N, C-alpha and C positions, 0 to 999 in steps of 0.2 A: 086856383080851385084843385088843380091836380095835387100841389104840394100839400094843401090842406087835407086832402083826402088822405095822402100817405100817412099824415101825421095822426090823424084819426084812426086809421087802420092799425099803425103801429101802437097807439095807446090801447087800443081795443086788444091786441095780442098780449101786451104786458099786462091789462088787467085780468085776462083769462089765465095767464101764468102764475099771477099773484093769488088768484082764486084757487087753482089746483094747489098750489104750495100751501095755502093757509088751510085748504080742507084736508090735506094729507098729514097736516101737523096736528089739526084738531081732534080731539077724541072721538072715536068712531062708536056710534050707538047700535047701529045696524049695518054689519060688514057687508051683506049683498047689496042692500041699497046704497051705501058708499062706493062700491065697485062700480054699479051701473052709473051712478053719478059722475065718478070719475071719467068713465068711458065717453059720456056725453060731452063733458068740458074738453076732453082730449081730442074728440072728432072735431068739435068746434074750432079747436087750437089749429089742428092740421088744414082745416078748410081756410082759415084766416091766412096762414102762413103761405099756402099754395095759391090763394086767392081763386078757388074752385069750389063753389057751393055742392057740386054733384059727387065729390070724393066721400067716401064714407069708410071708415075703419073697421066697421062691423062685418063686412064681407071677409076682411083678412083674417078676423077673430072667430070665425066659425070652426067648428070642430074638425071638418075635414082639412081646412087650410092649416089649421095648427099641427095636425097630425103629419102633413106632407112637411111643414117647416121643421119639426123635431127630426123625421127620418133623414133629412139633407143636412143635419147640422154638421156632420164630419166634412161633407163636401164643401159646405160654405166656408168652413175653417181652412180647409186645405187651399182652396181658391182664394181666400183672402190673404194667406199666408204666402203663397207662391205667386200669384199673378197680380196682386194689387200694387207690388212694388218690384220693379225691375231689379233692384239690389237685392231684394229678399231672394228673387228667382235665381240669380246668379250665385248667391251664397248657397242655396239649396242644392243647386246642380254640383257645385264644387264639394259640399259635405256629402253628397251621395257618391260622388266619384270617389273621394277619399275614403268613404267607408267601404264601398266594394274593393278598394285596393287592400285596405288592412284586413279584410274579411279573407281575401284570397291569400294573403301572407300569413295568417293565422292557421289556415287548414292543415298544413304539415305538421303544425305543433300539436293539433287535437286528433290527427289521424294515429291509428293504430298500425304498425309496421307498414307505414305508407300507404295503407288503404283508406280512401276517402269514401264515406258513405253519408248517408242523411243525418245521423247524429252527428257527425263532423261539423257539416255545415250548422246544424242548431247550436252547437257549442259555441261556433266561431261568431255567428250572428248575435246570439244572445248576450256574449260578451261585449260586443260592440254596442248593442242597443243600452245594456247597462251603462257603458262608458258615456254615452251620449246623454242618457237620463241624468246621470250624477254630475255631469258637465253643466246642464241647463237647469239644474234643481236650486230653486231658491229657498233656502233654509231660514227659519225665524226662531229666535230665542238662542242664548249663548250655547246650551247644551247640544241643541240640534245642530247648530253651526259647527260645534266641535266634532260632533259624530259624522256629519256629511262631509267634513274635511278629511277625517281619517279614511272613509269610503273612497273619497276621490284619490287620495294619495294612493291607497291600496290597489284600486283598479288601474290606475295609471301606471303603477310599476308591474302591474301584471301584464298590461297590454304592451308595454315596451319591452318585457322579456318574451312574450309571446311572438311579436313581430321581428325581433331583433336575433333570436335565438338560432334560427335555421342560418341567417346570413353570418353570424360569427361562427358558427359551428363549421360551414362549408369554408370560410375564409381561413379558420384556424388549421382545419384539416389540410387545405392546399399548402398553406405554409410549413406545417409541421412535415409533409410529404417532401417539400423542397429542401428543408433542412437535413431530413434523414437521408435524400439522396446525395447532398454535399458531404455528409459525414462518410458515406459509404465510398463516395469517390476518393476522399482523402485516405481513408484506410486501404482501399484497393492499389491506390499508387504506392503505398508505404510497402504493402505485401510483395507487389511486383519488383521493386527495387530491392528487396530482400532476396527474392528468388534470383535475380540476375547475379546477386552476389555469390549466392550458393552455386549458381550453374558455372560462373568464372571459376570457383574453387574447385569443385569436382571435375571439371573439364581441363584446367590448365595446370592445377597443382597436383590433384590426386589421380588424374586420368582415369576416371571411373565412367566409361560411357553409358552403362545402363541407369546409374543414379542420374547423370547428366540428362539422358532422354527423358526419364521420369519428371525431372525438375522443370525441363522445357514444356512438357505437356501441361503441368500445373499451372506454369506461368501462362500459356495459352487460354486455359480456362478463365484465369483472373483477367487477362486482357479482354477477352471476349464480354466478361460482366462489366469491365470498366467502358467499353465500347457502348454497350446498351445503356448504362447510366448516364454518358455523356450525349446519347442521342436524345434521352428524356429531358436533360438540362437544356439542349438545343431547341426542344419543342416548346420550352417555357417554364420547366420547373428548376429554374436556377434562382440564385440568391438575389439577383437584380429583379426579377420578376416576383420574387416572393416579397420583397419590399414594396412593390408596387401594388401587390394584391393585399398586403396589409393596409396600405392606405385605402384602397377600394373598399375593404371590408368596414373601415371605421367610417367612411364615407356614405356607404349604403345604411348602417345603423344609424348614423345621424340624421340622413334624410327621413327614415321612418319616425324617428322621435320628433323631428320637425313638423312631419304631418299630424302626429298626436296633438301637438300644440295647436296647430291650425285648426283641427278639428274641435278643440275645446272653444277656442275663440268664435268660430262660426256657429256652434251650438249655442253659445251664451248670448250672440247677436240675435238668433231668429226664433230660439225656444225659450220658453220660461215655464217650468213646471211647479 
């Protein structure tokens, strides 16, 4: 008997669905009457599915309920996006972290004379938002796909330059300074050797004490400069450290570019514009 009741109920649900579908596809003579009739059948279908005669969809469709529903549209979308799926939640947190890091890296590029104000934050955040939007944008049509691809490539190159420029600039400056110090060291060592030859000549051959004393003083100045440069090299500004700094610079730039690619992948996974 119970099985027969379930079959009867299932048949009634299917009949209701077929009736709704046929009414929807039929030509409508009175739009308002058809809408009310549709609500009646829809209400009956919900009661059959939930097996509860007391349920009514009309209460949820009054003006006040619908207004509340519309006002909470964004919060519903956000909760569904973030909390309905643990994977989406983790993706969203990772994307937010990467976005925050990229924005912080872009601040120095958009700042004027190193001064960071509200406009600087707006520029950095706006660039990142546009990057996320274009990453998740779904184009339709060949012309639109081509145009969107050009925009994506352009903003990706811009982002890559923005977040890497400071790293490359600092690394290049450090390497250049180390190279200049090494060049100065070589030049000073050469000048000191020449001074030593002149001192030997004027002291032992010509026996000119005043000239010899002057040359000794000049040599002392060169030696002091050489000692200062050697101290700088000892503190880390030498050729070996320069090569390490070069690899670090490339590594930092590559890390930021990888983050850009990851940001694109996450955006296309959780967003669709």
